C-alpha positions as CSV (number, residue, x, y, z in Angstrom):
1,M,-186.4,31.6,-96.5
2,S,-188.5,28.6,-95.9
3,K,-188.4,26.7,-92.6
4,L,-186.7,23.7,-94.3
5,K,-183.9,25.8,-95.7
6,K,-183.3,27.4,-92.3
7,Y,-183.3,24.0,-90.6
8,L,-180.8,22.6,-93.1
9,F,-178.6,25.6,-93.1
10,S,-178.4,25.7,-89.3
11,T,-178.0,22.0,-89.0
12,F,-175.0,21.8,-91.4
13,S,-173.5,25.0,-90.1
14,I,-173.4,23.8,-86.5
15,T,-172.2,20.3,-87.5
16,F,-169.4,21.7,-89.7
17,L,-168.3,24.2,-87.0
18,S,-168.3,21.7,-84.1
19,W,-166.6,18.9,-86.0
20,G,-164.3,21.4,-87.7
21,M,-163.1,22.7,-84.3
22,I,-162.4,19.1,-83.3
23,A,-160.4,18.5,-86.5
24,V,-158.4,21.7,-86.2
25,Y,-157.7,21.3,-82.4
26,T,-156.5,17.7,-82.7
27,Q,-154.2,18.6,-85.6
28,I,-152.7,21.7,-84.0
29,K,-152.2,20.2,-80.6
30,N,-151.3,16.8,-82.1
31,I,-153.5,14.9,-79.6
32,P,-155.8,11.9,-80.2
33,F,-159.5,12.5,-80.3
34,G,-160.3,10.6,-77.1
35,S,-157.9,12.6,-74.9
36,S,-160.4,15.3,-73.8
37,I,-164.0,15.3,-72.6
38,A,-164.5,18.7,-74.4
39,L,-163.8,16.9,-77.7
40,Y,-166.5,14.4,-76.9
41,I,-168.9,17.2,-76.0
42,L,-168.3,18.9,-79.3
43,Y,-168.8,15.6,-81.2
44,I,-172.1,14.9,-79.5
45,L,-173.2,18.5,-80.0
46,G,-172.5,18.3,-83.7
47,G,-174.4,15.0,-84.0
48,L,-177.4,15.7,-81.8
49,Q,-178.1,19.3,-82.6
50,A,-180.2,18.3,-85.6
51,V,-182.6,16.6,-83.3
52,F,-182.9,19.6,-81.1
53,L,-183.4,21.9,-84.0
54,L,-186.1,19.6,-85.4
55,L,-188.0,19.6,-82.1
56,E,-187.8,23.3,-82.0
57,C,-188.8,23.9,-85.6
58,S,-192.3,22.8,-86.2
59,F,-192.9,22.1,-89.9
């Protein structure tokens, strides 16, 4: 698998997992998004991990 395919796969996987956990947790517990710092951490992790992977992966 090429580096680009690995980068895209890992980027979308981590994003969908972290934001998916936020969606499931807020629906199950019936809480708003801004009620927990852990939800903000998952949100930021899902958004910024692409930058970290890009810095790690040298094309």
